[in-house]
Backbone as XML, in Angstrom:
<?xml version="1.0"?>
<chain id="A" units="angstrom">
  <residue number="1" name="UNK">
    <atom name="N" x="31.309" y="28.924" z="68.674"/>
    <atom name="CA" x="32.621" y="28.410" z="68.088"/>
    <atom name="C" x="32.476" y="26.887" z="68.174"/>
  </residue>
  <residue number="2" name="UNK">
    <atom name="N" x="32.986" y="26.141" z="66.577"/>
    <atom name="CA" x="32.679" y="24.716" z="67.000"/>
    <atom name="C" x="34.344" y="24.120" z="66.892"/>
  </residue>
  <residue number="3" name="UNK">
    <atom name="N" x="34.503" y="22.805" z="66.904"/>
    <atom name="CA" x="35.741" y="22.678" z="67.602"/>
    <atom name="C" x="35.327" y="21.275" z="65.932"/>
  </residue>
  <residue number="4" name="UNK">
    <atom name="N" x="37.019" y="20.434" z="65.298"/>
    <atom name="CA" x="36.971" y="19.581" z="64.167"/>
    <atom name="C" x="37.773" y="19.341" z="64.768"/>
  </residue>
  <residue number="5" name="UNK">
    <atom name="N" x="38.029" y="18.083" z="66.755"/>
    <atom name="CA" x="39.682" y="17.722" z="67.086"/>
    <atom name="C" x="39.807" y="16.519" z="66.496"/>
  </residue>
  <residue number="6" name="UNK">
    <atom name="N" x="38.956" y="15.456" z="65.823"/>
    <atom name="CA" x="38.928" y="13.941" z="65.219"/>
    <atom name="C" x="38.372" y="13.944" z="64.263"/>
  </residue>
  <residue number="7" name="UNK">
    <atom name="N" x="39.172" y="13.025" z="63.836"/>
    <atom name="CA" x="39.782" y="12.082" z="62.133"/>
    <atom name="C" x="38.242" y="11.058" z="62.045"/>
  </residue>
  <residue number="8" name="UNK">
    <atom name="N" x="37.854" y="11.441" z="60.832"/>
    <atom name="CA" x="36.725" y="10.400" z="60.824"/>
    <atom name="C" x="37.071" y="9.133" z="59.730"/>
  </residue>
  <residue number="9" name="UNK">
    <atom name="N" x="37.416" y="7.829" z="60.194"/>
    <atom name="CA" x="39.441" y="6.858" z="59.824"/>
    <atom name="C" x="38.588" y="5.432" z="60.125"/>
  </residue>
  <residue number="10" name="UNK">
    <atom name="N" x="37.781" y="4.946" z="59.031"/>
    <atom name="CA" x="37.357" y="3.233" z="59.099"/>
    <atom name="C" x="35.907" y="3.058" z="59.805"/>
  </residue>
  <residue number="11" name="UNK">
    <atom name="N" x="34.809" y="4.185" z="60.190"/>
    <atom name="CA" x="34.091" y="4.469" z="60.387"/>
    <atom name="C" x="33.474" y="4.096" z="61.765"/>
  </residue>
  <residue number="12" name="UNK">
    <atom name="N" x="34.696" y="5.116" z="62.217"/>
    <atom name="CA" x="34.680" y="5.799" z="63.256"/>
    <atom name="C" x="35.760" y="6.895" z="63.712"/>
  </residue>
  <residue number="13" name="UNK">
    <atom name="N" x="35.273" y="8.081" z="65.020"/>
    <atom name="CA" x="35.843" y="9.135" z="64.838"/>
    <atom name="C" x="37.105" y="9.341" z="66.052"/>
  </residue>
  <residue number="14" name="UNK">
    <atom name="N" x="38.291" y="9.911" z="65.615"/>
    <atom name="CA" x="39.732" y="9.129" z="66.039"/>
    <atom name="C" x="40.660" y="10.552" z="66.658"/>
  </residue>
  <residue number="15" name="UNK">
    <atom name="N" x="41.130" y="10.782" z="68.100"/>
    <atom name="CA" x="41.641" y="11.256" z="68.457"/>
    <atom name="C" x="42.838" y="11.620" z="67.767"/>
  </residue>
  <residue number="16" name="UNK">
    <atom name="N" x="43.294" y="12.611" z="67.077"/>
    <atom name="CA" x="45.520" y="12.644" z="66.170"/>
    <atom name="C" x="45.552" y="11.053" z="67.625"/>
  </residue>
  <residue number="17" name="UNK">
    <atom name="N" x="46.692" y="11.146" z="67.032"/>
    <atom name="CA" x="47.848" y="10.528" z="67.102"/>
    <atom name="C" x="48.666" y="11.412" z="67.912"/>
  </residue>
  <residue number="18" name="UNK">
    <atom name="N" x="48.567" y="12.858" z="67.155"/>
    <atom name="CA" x="49.468" y="13.385" z="67.597"/>
    <atom name="C" x="48.843" y="14.553" z="67.585"/>
  </residue>
  <residue number="19" name="UNK">
    <atom name="N" x="47.941" y="15.565" z="68.333"/>
    <atom name="CA" x="47.537" y="16.188" z="68.032"/>
    <atom name="C" x="48.449" y="17.595" z="67.986"/>
  </residue>
  <residue number="20" name="UNK">
    <atom name="N" x="47.881" y="18.153" z="67.237"/>
    <atom name="CA" x="48.579" y="19.465" z="66.907"/>
    <atom name="C" x="47.580" y="20.535" z="66.799"/>
  </residue>
  <residue number="21" name="UNK">
    <atom name="N" x="47.197" y="21.274" z="67.720"/>
    <atom name="CA" x="45.927" y="21.915" z="67.516"/>
    <atom name="C" x="45.298" y="23.734" z="67.367"/>
  </residue>
  <residue number="22" name="UNK">
    <atom name="N" x="45.251" y="23.894" z="65.912"/>
    <atom name="CA" x="45.096" y="25.352" z="65.744"/>
    <atom name="C" x="43.304" y="26.068" z="65.606"/>
  </residue>
  <residue number="23" name="UNK">
    <atom name="N" x="43.170" y="27.869" z="66.336"/>
    <atom name="CA" x="42.943" y="27.995" z="65.949"/>
    <atom name="C" x="42.180" y="28.037" z="64.073"/>
  </residue>
  <residue number="24" name="UNK">
    <atom name="N" x="41.023" y="27.800" z="63.825"/>
    <atom name="CA" x="40.574" y="28.066" z="62.020"/>
    <atom name="C" x="39.782" y="30.039" z="62.529"/>
  </residue>
  <residue number="25" name="UNK">
    <atom name="N" x="40.800" y="30.236" z="61.773"/>
    <atom name="CA" x="39.898" y="31.780" z="61.920"/>
    <atom name="C" x="39.072" y="32.496" z="60.530"/>
  </residue>
  <residue number="26" name="UNK">
    <atom name="N" x="38.423" y="33.031" z="60.964"/>
    <atom name="CA" x="37.392" y="33.782" z="59.799"/>
    <atom name="C" x="37.897" y="34.638" z="59.680"/>
  </residue>
  <residue number="27" name="UNK">
    <atom name="N" x="39.139" y="35.502" z="58.190"/>
    <atom name="CA" x="39.628" y="36.227" z="57.918"/>
    <atom name="C" x="37.954" y="37.491" z="57.346"/>
  </residue>
  <residue number="28" name="UNK">
    <atom name="N" x="36.492" y="37.310" z="58.015"/>
    <atom name="CA" x="35.630" y="38.251" z="57.409"/>
    <atom name="C" x="36.537" y="39.173" z="59.544"/>
  </residue>
  <residue number="29" name="UNK">
    <atom name="N" x="36.431" y="38.622" z="60.356"/>
    <atom name="CA" x="36.020" y="39.285" z="61.183"/>
    <atom name="C" x="36.771" y="39.443" z="62.072"/>
  </residue>
  <residue number="30" name="UNK">
    <atom name="N" x="38.347" y="37.921" z="62.094"/>
    <atom name="CA" x="39.487" y="37.895" z="62.344"/>
    <atom name="C" x="40.116" y="37.570" z="63.375"/>
  </residue>
  <residue number="31" name="UNK">
    <atom name="N" x="38.480" y="37.419" z="63.868"/>
    <atom name="CA" x="38.130" y="36.286" z="65.011"/>
    <atom name="C" x="38.254" y="34.503" z="65.371"/>
  </residue>
  <residue number="32" name="UNK">
    <atom name="N" x="38.587" y="33.421" z="66.419"/>
    <atom name="CA" x="38.361" y="32.873" z="65.918"/>
    <atom name="C" x="36.438" y="31.822" z="66.260"/>
  </residue>
  <residue number="33" name="UNK">
    <atom name="N" x="36.697" y="31.259" z="64.793"/>
    <atom name="CA" x="35.421" y="30.386" z="64.518"/>
    <atom name="C" x="35.492" y="29.083" z="65.319"/>
  </residue>
  <residue number="34" name="UNK">
    <atom name="N" x="36.869" y="28.271" z="65.801"/>
    <atom name="CA" x="36.766" y="27.163" z="66.279"/>
    <atom name="C" x="38.042" y="27.074" z="66.350"/>
  </residue>
  <residue number="35" name="UNK">
    <atom name="N" x="38.376" y="25.313" z="66.822"/>
    <atom name="CA" x="40.138" y="25.197" z="67.204"/>
    <atom name="C" x="39.566" y="23.858" z="66.525"/>
  </residue>
  <residue number="36" name="UNK">
    <atom name="N" x="40.977" y="23.238" z="64.860"/>
    <atom name="CA" x="40.899" y="22.257" z="64.154"/>
    <atom name="C" x="42.562" y="21.297" z="64.644"/>
  </residue>
  <residue number="37" name="UNK">
    <atom name="N" x="42.363" y="20.028" z="64.703"/>
    <atom name="CA" x="43.889" y="19.532" z="64.843"/>
    <atom name="C" x="44.392" y="18.742" z="63.227"/>
  </residue>
  <residue number="38" name="UNK">
    <atom name="N" x="45.826" y="19.662" z="63.371"/>
    <atom name="CA" x="46.803" y="18.324" z="62.384"/>
    <atom name="C" x="46.879" y="17.093" z="62.070"/>
  </residue>
  <residue number="39" name="UNK">
    <atom name="N" x="46.416" y="17.325" z="61.071"/>
    <atom name="CA" x="47.007" y="15.024" z="61.018"/>
    <atom name="C" x="49.048" y="15.299" z="61.465"/>
  </residue>
  <residue number="40" name="UNK">
    <atom name="N" x="48.469" y="14.265" z="61.473"/>
    <atom name="CA" x="50.046" y="13.563" z="61.024"/>
    <atom name="C" x="50.602" y="12.323" z="60.768"/>
  </residue>
  <residue number="41" name="UNK">
    <atom name="N" x="51.721" y="12.304" z="59.988"/>
    <atom name="CA" x="52.139" y="10.898" z="59.183"/>
    <atom name="C" x="51.520" y="9.502" z="59.577"/>
  </residue>
  <residue number="42" name="UNK">
    <atom name="N" x="51.122" y="9.648" z="60.927"/>
    <atom name="CA" x="49.986" y="8.311" z="61.756"/>
    <atom name="C" x="48.763" y="8.221" z="60.932"/>
  </residue>
  <residue number="43" name="UNK">
    <atom name="N" x="48.627" y="9.383" z="62.012"/>
    <atom name="CA" x="46.966" y="8.896" z="60.646"/>
    <atom name="C" x="47.016" y="9.466" z="59.668"/>
  </residue>
  <residue number="44" name="UNK">
    <atom name="N" x="47.444" y="9.798" z="58.668"/>
    <atom name="CA" x="47.330" y="9.611" z="57.078"/>
    <atom name="C" x="48.081" y="8.304" z="57.462"/>
  </residue>
  <residue number="45" name="UNK">
    <atom name="N" x="48.097" y="7.497" z="57.646"/>
    <atom name="CA" x="49.348" y="5.953" z="57.539"/>
    <atom name="C" x="47.620" y="5.305" z="57.610"/>
  </residue>
  <residue number="46" name="UNK">
    <atom name="N" x="47.230" y="5.257" z="58.970"/>
    <atom name="CA" x="46.081" y="4.645" z="59.456"/>
    <atom name="C" x="44.680" y="5.000" z="58.433"/>
  </residue>
  <residue number="47" name="UNK">
    <atom name="N" x="44.297" y="5.691" z="57.699"/>
    <atom name="CA" x="43.171" y="6.062" z="57.027"/>
    <atom name="C" x="43.504" y="5.891" z="55.313"/>
  </residue>
  <residue number="48" name="UNK">
    <atom name="N" x="44.386" y="5.605" z="55.393"/>
    <atom name="CA" x="45.299" y="4.461" z="53.932"/>
    <atom name="C" x="44.932" y="2.976" z="54.576"/>
  </residue>
  <residue number="49" name="UNK">
    <atom name="N" x="46.238" y="2.970" z="55.426"/>
    <atom name="CA" x="44.797" y="2.089" z="55.427"/>
    <atom name="C" x="43.496" y="1.446" z="55.976"/>
  </residue>
  <residue number="50" name="UNK">
    <atom name="N" x="42.861" y="1.998" z="55.961"/>
    <atom name="CA" x="41.422" y="1.146" z="55.855"/>
    <atom name="C" x="41.166" y="1.899" z="54.995"/>
  </residue>
  <residue number="51" name="UNK">
    <atom name="N" x="41.592" y="2.710" z="53.726"/>
    <atom name="CA" x="40.765" y="2.223" z="52.991"/>
    <atom name="C" x="41.860" y="1.857" z="51.324"/>
  </residue>
  <residue number="52" name="UNK">
    <atom name="N" x="42.909" y="1.407" z="51.608"/>
    <atom name="CA" x="43.038" y="-0.242" z="51.270"/>
    <atom name="C" x="42.661" y="-1.681" z="51.741"/>
  </residue>
  <residue number="53" name="UNK">
    <atom name="N" x="41.848" y="-1.832" z="53.311"/>
    <atom name="CA" x="41.156" y="-2.386" z="53.478"/>
    <atom name="C" x="39.757" y="-2.750" z="52.914"/>
  </residue>
  <residue number="54" name="UNK">
    <atom name="N" x="39.398" y="-1.348" z="52.865"/>
    <atom name="CA" x="37.495" y="-0.781" z="51.808"/>
    <atom name="C" x="37.906" y="-1.143" z="50.350"/>
  </residue>
  <residue number="55" name="UNK">
    <atom name="N" x="38.779" y="-1.264" z="50.506"/>
    <atom name="CA" x="38.384" y="-1.533" z="49.024"/>
    <atom name="C" x="38.741" y="-2.884" z="48.360"/>
  </residue>
  <residue number="56" name="UNK">
    <atom name="N" x="39.221" y="-3.948" z="49.070"/>
    <atom name="CA" x="38.631" y="-5.613" z="48.704"/>
    <atom name="C" x="38.028" y="-5.398" z="48.489"/>
  </residue>
  <residue number="57" name="UNK">
    <atom name="N" x="36.752" y="-4.827" z="49.263"/>
    <atom name="CA" x="35.577" y="-5.634" z="49.278"/>
    <atom name="C" x="34.616" y="-4.529" z="48.138"/>
  </residue>
  <residue number="58" name="UNK">
    <atom name="N" x="35.306" y="-3.054" z="48.729"/>
    <atom name="CA" x="34.155" y="-2.519" z="47.757"/>
    <atom name="C" x="34.172" y="-2.118" z="45.916"/>
  </residue>
  <residue number="59" name="UNK">
    <atom name="N" x="35.710" y="-2.574" z="45.787"/>
    <atom name="CA" x="36.153" y="-2.733" z="44.702"/>
    <atom name="C" x="35.034" y="-3.858" z="43.694"/>
  </residue>
  <residue number="60" name="UNK">
    <atom name="N" x="34.688" y="-4.938" z="44.909"/>
    <atom name="CA" x="33.741" y="-5.840" z="43.658"/>
    <atom name="C" x="32.413" y="-5.898" z="43.922"/>
  </residue>
  <residue number="61" name="UNK">
    <atom name="N" x="31.625" y="-4.407" z="44.026"/>
    <atom name="CA" x="30.537" y="-4.041" z="43.625"/>
    <atom name="C" x="30.194" y="-3.160" z="42.352"/>
  </residue>
  <residue number="62" name="UNK">
    <atom name="N" x="29.013" y="-3.493" z="42.232"/>
    <atom name="CA" x="28.592" y="-3.260" z="40.771"/>
    <atom name="C" x="27.707" y="-1.929" z="40.850"/>
  </residue>
  <residue number="63" name="UNK">
    <atom name="N" x="28.296" y="-1.206" z="39.395"/>
    <atom name="CA" x="28.101" y="0.008" z="39.713"/>
    <atom name="C" x="26.459" y="0.600" z="40.324"/>
  </residue>
  <residue number="64" name="UNK">
    <atom name="N" x="25.624" y="-0.593" z="40.173"/>
    <atom name="CA" x="24.081" y="-0.207" z="41.109"/>
    <atom name="C" x="24.591" y="-0.460" z="42.538"/>
  </residue>
  <residue number="65" name="UNK">
    <atom name="N" x="25.387" y="-0.435" z="42.795"/>
    <atom name="CA" x="25.287" y="-0.346" z="44.222"/>
    <atom name="C" x="26.348" y="0.702" z="44.693"/>
  </residue>
  <residue number="66" name="UNK">
    <atom name="N" x="27.419" y="1.209" z="43.412"/>
    <atom name="CA" x="28.172" y="2.030" z="43.793"/>
    <atom name="C" x="27.373" y="4.040" z="43.764"/>
  </residue>
  <residue number="67" name="UNK">
    <atom name="N" x="26.679" y="3.572" z="42.416"/>
    <atom name="CA" x="25.783" y="5.037" z="42.691"/>
    <atom name="C" x="24.136" y="4.562" z="43.883"/>
  </residue>
  <residue number="68" name="UNK">
    <atom name="N" x="23.912" y="3.974" z="44.421"/>
    <atom name="CA" x="23.669" y="3.696" z="45.751"/>
    <atom name="C" x="24.229" y="4.670" z="46.894"/>
  </residue>
  <residue number="69" name="UNK">
    <atom name="N" x="25.677" y="3.885" z="46.613"/>
    <atom name="CA" x="26.285" y="4.617" z="47.863"/>
    <atom name="C" x="26.553" y="6.345" z="47.524"/>
  </residue>
  <residue number="70" name="UNK">
    <atom name="N" x="26.451" y="6.845" z="46.385"/>
    <atom name="CA" x="26.890" y="8.500" z="45.896"/>
    <atom name="C" x="25.702" y="8.786" z="45.994"/>
  </residue>
  <residue number="71" name="UNK">
    <atom name="N" x="24.631" y="8.587" z="45.946"/>
    <atom name="CA" x="22.694" y="9.171" z="46.284"/>
    <atom name="C" x="23.104" y="9.443" z="47.516"/>
  </residue>
  <residue number="72" name="UNK">
    <atom name="N" x="24.072" y="7.659" z="48.755"/>
    <atom name="CA" x="23.179" y="7.631" z="49.585"/>
    <atom name="C" x="24.724" y="9.053" z="50.335"/>
  </residue>
  <residue number="73" name="UNK">
    <atom name="N" x="25.262" y="9.731" z="50.043"/>
    <atom name="CA" x="26.337" y="10.583" z="49.875"/>
    <atom name="C" x="25.440" y="12.200" z="49.931"/>
  </residue>
  <residue number="74" name="UNK">
    <atom name="N" x="25.030" y="12.215" z="47.993"/>
    <atom name="CA" x="24.523" y="13.590" z="47.747"/>
    <atom name="C" x="23.051" y="14.008" z="48.682"/>
  </residue>
  <residue number="75" name="UNK">
    <atom name="N" x="22.373" y="12.471" z="48.706"/>
    <atom name="CA" x="21.357" y="12.894" z="50.091"/>
    <atom name="C" x="21.565" y="13.451" z="51.574"/>
  </residue>
  <residue number="76" name="UNK">
    <atom name="N" x="22.958" y="13.010" z="52.142"/>
    <atom name="CA" x="23.023" y="14.137" z="53.302"/>
    <atom name="C" x="24.084" y="15.033" z="52.707"/>
  </residue>
  <residue number="77" name="UNK">
    <atom name="N" x="24.566" y="15.503" z="51.716"/>
    <atom name="CA" x="24.812" y="15.926" z="51.993"/>
    <atom name="C" x="23.948" y="17.717" z="51.643"/>
  </residue>
  <residue number="78" name="UNK">
    <atom name="N" x="23.218" y="17.419" z="50.553"/>
    <atom name="CA" x="21.521" y="18.051" z="50.888"/>
    <atom name="C" x="21.001" y="18.410" z="52.179"/>
  </residue>
  <residue number="79" name="UNK">
    <atom name="N" x="21.130" y="17.687" z="53.460"/>
    <atom name="CA" x="19.837" y="17.339" z="53.755"/>
    <atom name="C" x="21.039" y="18.715" z="55.125"/>
  </residue>
  <residue number="80" name="UNK">
    <atom name="N" x="22.287" y="18.939" z="55.429"/>
    <atom name="CA" x="23.737" y="19.436" z="55.965"/>
    <atom name="C" x="23.659" y="20.720" z="55.000"/>
  </residue>
  <residue number="81" name="UNK">
    <atom name="N" x="23.278" y="20.747" z="53.598"/>
    <atom name="CA" x="23.439" y="22.546" z="53.089"/>
    <atom name="C" x="23.441" y="23.748" z="53.693"/>
  </residue>
  <residue number="82" name="UNK">
    <atom name="N" x="23.437" y="23.763" z="54.145"/>
    <atom name="CA" x="22.537" y="25.108" z="55.241"/>
    <atom name="C" x="23.390" y="24.904" z="56.008"/>
  </residue>
  <residue number="83" name="UNK">
    <atom name="N" x="23.972" y="23.589" z="57.045"/>
    <atom name="CA" x="25.627" y="23.795" z="57.809"/>
    <atom name="C" x="26.116" y="23.837" z="57.654"/>
  </residue>
  <residue number="84" name="UNK">
    <atom name="N" x="26.541" y="23.183" z="56.138"/>
    <atom name="CA" x="28.461" y="23.110" z="54.821"/>
    <atom name="C" x="28.310" y="24.911" z="53.925"/>
  </residue>
  <residue number="85" name="UNK">
    <atom name="N" x="27.259" y="25.413" z="53.642"/>
    <atom name="CA" x="27.420" y="26.408" z="53.175"/>
    <atom name="C" x="27.463" y="28.173" z="54.650"/>
  </residue>
  <residue number="86" name="UNK">
    <atom name="N" x="27.355" y="27.275" z="55.522"/>
    <atom name="CA" x="27.709" y="28.144" z="57.154"/>
    <atom name="C" x="28.560" y="28.312" z="57.347"/>
  </residue>
  <residue number="87" name="UNK">
    <atom name="N" x="29.923" y="27.252" z="57.727"/>
    <atom name="CA" x="31.441" y="27.091" z="57.849"/>
    <atom name="C" x="31.629" y="27.071" z="56.372"/>
  </residue>
  <residue number="88" name="UNK">
    <atom name="N" x="31.109" y="27.379" z="54.826"/>
    <atom name="CA" x="32.384" y="27.208" z="54.448"/>
    <atom name="C" x="32.432" y="29.186" z="54.360"/>
  </residue>
  <residue number="89" name="UNK">
    <atom name="N" x="30.823" y="30.014" z="54.866"/>
    <atom name="CA" x="31.323" y="31.721" z="54.968"/>
    <atom name="C" x="32.049" y="31.833" z="55.563"/>
  </residue>
  <residue number="90" name="UNK">
    <atom name="N" x="32.009" y="31.040" z="56.887"/>
    <atom name="CA" x="32.813" y="31.741" z="58.306"/>
    <atom name="C" x="34.535" y="31.236" z="57.669"/>
  </residue>
  <residue number="91" name="UNK">
    <atom name="N" x="34.815" y="30.013" z="57.119"/>
    <atom name="CA" x="36.344" y="29.439" z="57.227"/>
    <atom name="C" x="36.968" y="30.647" z="55.615"/>
  </residue>
  <residue number="92" name="UNK">
    <atom name="N" x="35.739" y="30.925" z="55.188"/>
    <atom name="CA" x="36.510" y="32.074" z="53.547"/>
    <atom name="C" x="36.393" y="32.825" z="53.871"/>
  </residue>
  <residue number="93" name="UNK">
    <atom name="N" x="35.527" y="33.300" z="54.293"/>
    <atom name="CA" x="34.767" y="34.974" z="54.710"/>
    <atom name="C" x="34.081" y="35.171" z="53.539"/>
  </residue>
  <residue number="94" name="UNK">
    <atom name="N" x="33.579" y="34.523" z="52.932"/>
    <atom name="CA" x="32.086" y="34.511" z="51.228"/>
    <atom name="C" x="31.182" y="34.996" z="51.783"/>
  </residue>
  <residue number="95" name="UNK">
    <atom name="N" x="30.845" y="36.001" z="51.037"/>
    <atom name="CA" x="28.869" y="36.343" z="52.032"/>
    <atom name="C" x="28.247" y="35.130" z="51.812"/>
  </residue>
  <residue number="96" name="UNK">
    <atom name="N" x="27.257" y="35.085" z="52.678"/>
    <atom name="CA" x="26.880" y="33.446" z="52.462"/>
    <atom name="C" x="25.697" y="33.435" z="51.004"/>
  </residue>
  <residue number="97" name="UNK">
    <atom name="N" x="25.043" y="34.143" z="51.053"/>
    <atom name="CA" x="24.804" y="34.037" z="49.319"/>
    <atom name="C" x="25.552" y="33.314" z="48.236"/>
  </residue>
  <residue number="98" name="UNK">
    <atom name="N" x="26.713" y="34.098" z="48.530"/>
    <atom name="CA" x="28.000" y="32.723" z="47.508"/>
    <atom name="C" x="28.054" y="31.624" z="47.872"/>
  </residue>
  <residue number="99" name="UNK">
    <atom name="N" x="28.130" y="31.621" z="49.816"/>
    <atom name="CA" x="28.325" y="30.356" z="50.598"/>
    <atom name="C" x="27.188" y="29.271" z="49.727"/>
  </residue>
  <residue number="100" name="UNK">
    <atom name="N" x="26.384" y="29.256" z="49.888"/>
    <atom name="CA" x="25.323" y="28.514" z="49.478"/>
    <atom name="C" x="25.129" y="28.784" z="47.916"/>
  </residue>
  <residue number="101" name="UNK">
    <atom name="N" x="26.276" y="29.214" z="47.543"/>
    <atom name="CA" x="25.511" y="28.906" z="45.258"/>
    <atom name="C" x="26.588" y="28.098" z="45.186"/>
  </residue>
  <residue number="102" name="UNK">
    <atom name="N" x="27.874" y="28.805" z="44.470"/>
    <atom name="CA" x="29.003" y="27.795" z="43.911"/>
    <atom name="C" x="29.302" y="26.303" z="44.826"/>
  </residue>
  <residue number="103" name="UNK">
    <atom name="N" x="29.595" y="27.625" z="46.414"/>
    <atom name="CA" x="31.298" y="27.007" z="47.052"/>
    <atom name="C" x="30.308" y="25.773" z="47.629"/>
  </residue>
  <residue number="104" name="UNK">
    <atom name="N" x="29.472" y="26.017" z="47.878"/>
    <atom name="CA" x="28.815" y="24.844" z="48.997"/>
    <atom name="C" x="27.816" y="23.654" z="47.699"/>
  </residue>
  <residue number="105" name="UNK">
    <atom name="N" x="28.369" y="24.078" z="46.409"/>
    <atom name="CA" x="27.760" y="23.388" z="45.049"/>
    <atom name="C" x="28.965" y="22.626" z="44.719"/>
  </residue>
  <residue number="106" name="UNK">
    <atom name="N" x="30.053" y="22.799" z="45.085"/>
    <atom name="CA" x="31.590" y="22.104" z="43.976"/>
    <atom name="C" x="30.627" y="21.221" z="44.831"/>
  </residue>
  <residue number="107" name="UNK">
    <atom name="N" x="30.673" y="20.645" z="46.220"/>
    <atom name="CA" x="30.555" y="19.034" z="46.465"/>
    <atom name="C" x="29.330" y="18.418" z="46.368"/>
  </residue>
  <residue number="108" name="UNK">
    <atom name="N" x="28.609" y="18.835" z="45.723"/>
    <atom name="CA" x="27.847" y="18.598" z="44.988"/>
    <atom name="C" x="27.753" y="17.355" z="43.975"/>
  </residue>
  <residue number="109" name="UNK">
    <atom name="N" x="28.169" y="18.924" z="43.391"/>
    <atom name="CA" x="27.526" y="18.407" z="42.218"/>
    <atom name="C" x="29.227" y="17.630" z="41.103"/>
  </residue>
  <residue number="110" name="UNK">
    <atom name="N" x="30.416" y="17.215" z="42.477"/>
    <atom name="CA" x="31.601" y="16.320" z="41.606"/>
    <atom name="C" x="30.473" y="15.934" z="42.739"/>
  </residue>
  <residue number="111" name="UNK">
    <atom name="N" x="30.688" y="14.980" z="43.609"/>
    <atom name="CA" x="29.264" y="13.777" z="43.518"/>
    <atom name="C" x="28.647" y="13.085" z="42.720"/>
  </residue>
  <residue number="112" name="UNK">
    <atom name="N" x="27.672" y="14.144" z="41.494"/>
    <atom name="CA" x="26.413" y="13.702" z="40.531"/>
    <atom name="C" x="27.092" y="13.932" z="39.265"/>
  </residue>
  <residue number="113" name="UNK">
    <atom name="N" x="29.042" y="14.433" z="38.926"/>
    <atom name="CA" x="29.212" y="14.302" z="38.015"/>
    <atom name="C" x="30.214" y="13.818" z="37.650"/>
  </residue>
  <residue number="114" name="UNK">
    <atom name="N" x="31.165" y="13.605" z="38.811"/>
    <atom name="CA" x="33.157" y="13.581" z="38.615"/>
    <atom name="C" x="33.047" y="11.947" z="38.662"/>
  </residue>
</chain>
């Protein structure tokens, strides 16, 4: 069972301002597969403030720098492909073969073509 109780905001993992912890349920087994915490308005406000701050410098980057960022994201995505597919399978109840195909591919496809 895995737990995802923190949010990645402004380069660090933070505890929720107001934790609201719930079980993630595997729809195939109907058993808990881990715990997550919902975010609050305060968590969203922190994330938006961090994004606004980051945009000040990111908006000045070149096309080549942005492509390099996307390539780094895609590399990390590919390195964790099996982990992402397993999480997708457990979260959605999909067969692992389907999760490793179109479902896990959705994020990398968007990184490459969106």
